[in-house]
ROZADO-820384 format. One line per 5 residues: for each residue x, y, z of C-alpha. Coordinates in steps of 0.2 Angstrom, whole numbers, plus 2048, in hexadecimal, padded with zeros to 3 digits. Example, Ala and Ser with C-alpha at 12.3 -4.5 7.8 and 13.67 -1.06 7.14 Angstrom:
BEGIN
83E,7EA,827 | 844,7FB,824
//
This chain:
BEGIN
6A8,DEB,161 | 6B5,DF6,16A | 6B1,E05,175 | 6C2,E0D,17A | 6D3,E0B,172
6E2,E11,17B | 6F4,E11,173 | 704,E12,17D | 716,E12,176 | 723,E1E,16E
724,E28,15E | 71E,E1B,152 | 70D,E1A,15C | 70D,E2D,15E | 70D,E2D,14B
71E,E34,145 | 720,E37,136 | 70E,E37,12F | 709,E4A,12F | 6F7,E4E,133
6F7,E5E,129 | 6F5,E68,139 | 706,E68,13F | 705,E58,148 | 706,E45,144
6F8,E38,140 | 701,E27,140 | 6FB,E15,140 | 6F2,E16,151 | 6E7,E24,14B
6E4,E1B,13A | 6E1,E0A,143 | 6D4,E13,14E | 6CB,E19,13F | 6CB,E07,138
6C3,E01,148 | 6B6,E0F,148 | 6B1,E0C,136 | 6AF,DF9,139 | 6A2,DFC,147
695,E09,140 | 689,E0F,14E | 696,E0A,15B | 6A1,E19,15F | 6B3,E16,163
6BD,E21,16F | 6D0,E22,16D | 6DE,E28,177 | 6F1,E29,173 | 6FD,E2A,181
70D,E27,177 | 71C,E33,178 | 72B,E33,16C | 73B,E2E,173 | 734,E23,181
73D,E12,186 | 733,E03,18A | 736,E05,19D | 730,E17,19C | 720,E13,192
71C,E06,1A0 | 720,E12,1AE | 717,E21,1A6 | 709,E1B,19B | 703,E0A,1A1
6FA,E10,1B0 | 6F1,E1E,1A7 | 6EC,E12,19A | 6E5,E06,1A6 | 6DB,E14,1AF
6D3,E17,19E | 6CC,E05,19E | 6CF,E02,18B | 6C7,DF2,183 | 6D4,DF4,175
6E6,DF9,177 | 6F7,DF9,16D | 708,DF8,176 | 716,DFB,16A | 728,DFF,171
73A,DFA,170 | 743,E04,162 | 749,E11,16E | 751,E03,179 | 759,DFC,16A
762,E0C,166 | 76A,E0D,177 | 77A,E05,17C | 772,DFF,18C | 765,DF4,183
75F,DE5,18D | 753,DDA,184 | 74E,DD1,193 | 749,DE1,19C | 740,DE7,18D
737,DD7,18B | 731,DD7,19D | 72A,DE9,19B | 721,DE4,18B | 719,DD5,193
714,DDE,1A3 | 70B,DEB,198 | 702,DDF,18D | 6FE,DD4,19C | 6F7,DE2,1A6
6EC,DE8,198 | 6E6,DD7,193 | 6E1,DD3,1A6 | 6D6,DE3,1A5 | 6CD,DDB,197
6D5,DE5,188 | 6D9,DDD,177 | 6EB,DE2,176 | 6F5,DE3,166 | 708,DE6,162
714,DE3,154 | 726,DDD,151 | 732,DE9,149 | 738,DE9,137 | 74A,DE5,132
751,DF7,132 | 760,DF3,127 | 757,DF5,116 | 751,E06,11C | 761,E0B,125
771,E01,120 | 77B,E09,12E | 76F,E00,13A | 776,DEE,136 | 77F,DED,147
76D,DEF,14F | 765,DE1,145 | 769,DD4,152 | 760,DDF,15F | 751,DE0,154
751,DCD,152 | 752,DCB,165 | 745,DD7,169 | 739,DD0,15C | 73B,DBF,164
737,DC6,175 | 728,DCF,16E | 721,DBE,167 | 724,DB5,177 | 71C,DC3,181
70C,DC2,176 | 70C,DAF,178 | 70C,DB1,18B | 701,DC0,18D | 6F3,DBC,180
6F7,DCC,176 | 6F4,DCC,163 | 704,DCC,15A | 706,DD4,149 | 717,DCD,143
71B,DDC,138 | 72E,DD8,139 | 72A,DC7,12F | 724,DD0,120 | 732,DD8,114
726,DE6,10E | 728,DED,120 | 73A,DF1,11C | 737,DF9,10B | 73F,E0B,10C
731,E12,103 | 726,E0F,112 | 732,E19,11E | 734,E2B,120 | 744,E35,11D
74B,E32,12E | 74A,E1F,12B | 744,E1D,13D | 731,E1F,13A | 725,E1A,12D
71E,E27,121 | 70C,E29,11D | 70B,E19,112 | 714,E0F,11F | 708,E15,12D
6FA,E10,122 | 701,DFF,11F | 703,DFC,132 | 6F1,E02,136 | 6EA,DF6,128
6F5,DE8,12F | 6EE,DEB,141 | 6DD,DEB,13A | 6DF,DDB,132 | 6E8,DD3,142
6D9,DD8,14D | 6CD,DD0,140 | 6C3,DE0,13B | 6B7,DDC,12D | 6BC,DE0,11B
6CF,DDF,11F | 6DB,DD3,117 | 6EE,DD0,115 | 6F1,DDC,106 | 6FC,DE6,112
709,DD9,110 | 70A,DDB,0FD | 71B,DE2,0F7 | 71C,DF3,0EE | 720,DF4,0DC
733,DF2,0D8 | 73D,E02,0DA | 74A,E08,0CD | 75B,E05,0D2 | 765,E14,0D9
776,E19,0D3 | 784,E18,0DF | 786,E2B,0E0 | 773,E2D,0E4 | 775,E21,0F2
784,E2A,0F9 | 77B,E3B,0F8 | 76C,E34,101 | 777,E2D,10F | 780,E3D,111
770,E47,112 | 768,E3B,11E | 778,E3B,12A | 778,E4E,12A | 765,E51,12C
761,E43,138 | 770,E38,13F | 77B,E46,145 | 76D,E50,14E | 768,E3F,156
779,E3B,15C | 77B,E4D,163 | 76B,E4C,16C | 76F,E3C,175 | 781,E42,179
779,E50,183 | 76D,E44,18B | 75E,E4B,182 | 74F,E42,17B | 743,E47,16D
735,E44,17A | 73C,E50,187 | 72E,E5C,18D | 721,E54,181 | 710,E4E,186
704,E41,17F | 6FB,E48,170 | 6EA,E40,174 | 6EA,E3C,187 | 6D7,E3C,189
6CC,E30,180 | 6C1,E38,173 | 6B6,E32,165 | 6BE,E2D,155 | 6B8,E39,147
6B4,E31,137 | 6B1,E39,126 | 6A0,E40,124 | 69C,E40,136
//
């Protein structure tokens, strides 16, 4: 039984791009919280989400770890690293140290801590091929951090379905609703909730092949809508998380259907 779940991280933990129907985002953390609450009827679960989009691992440690510890969770998720990979100054040793420190601190306070490795980005975003080595290095660091800290590892990156473009949003950086649902189901299975299984690993049905002009049109549209604005923002030293606050900074009971 868990009493309080606290999630820290960046945009994927915040829930982009899984619309909640009210102008915000739901995401795998919200969905995982519901899995946990449903698995323990009669034992309410409180949930806080401190994640903010655009945050690097160092900033997550500096800004979110202490508030998370102060909330005294007995369940926590620590997911970070993608924003570091996208920067020219990527230092896998520094990122690994920050990840381990966050996991260790939460485990030492008695929390069950979960995290996951990153999927191969190339099937989703072919232009990301030069970053594949960084993802491999970060995933190795995440695995070692979990082995050393006692955090539970969901090795999402080891399953090809995680890189199926149909589970990713139009921006190719965030999961879509179906993708967030899969991650939540995977975390529920990883923590051993009753009634869960590994069906989240099953591949989607085969997709029809796209013609070359369809692929080209999609690439041009993605570049115009997402890549160019991202490049422009970073050239100006701006982040998508500037002036933003956590969506759920205070623990509140998880609402279940029919309650």
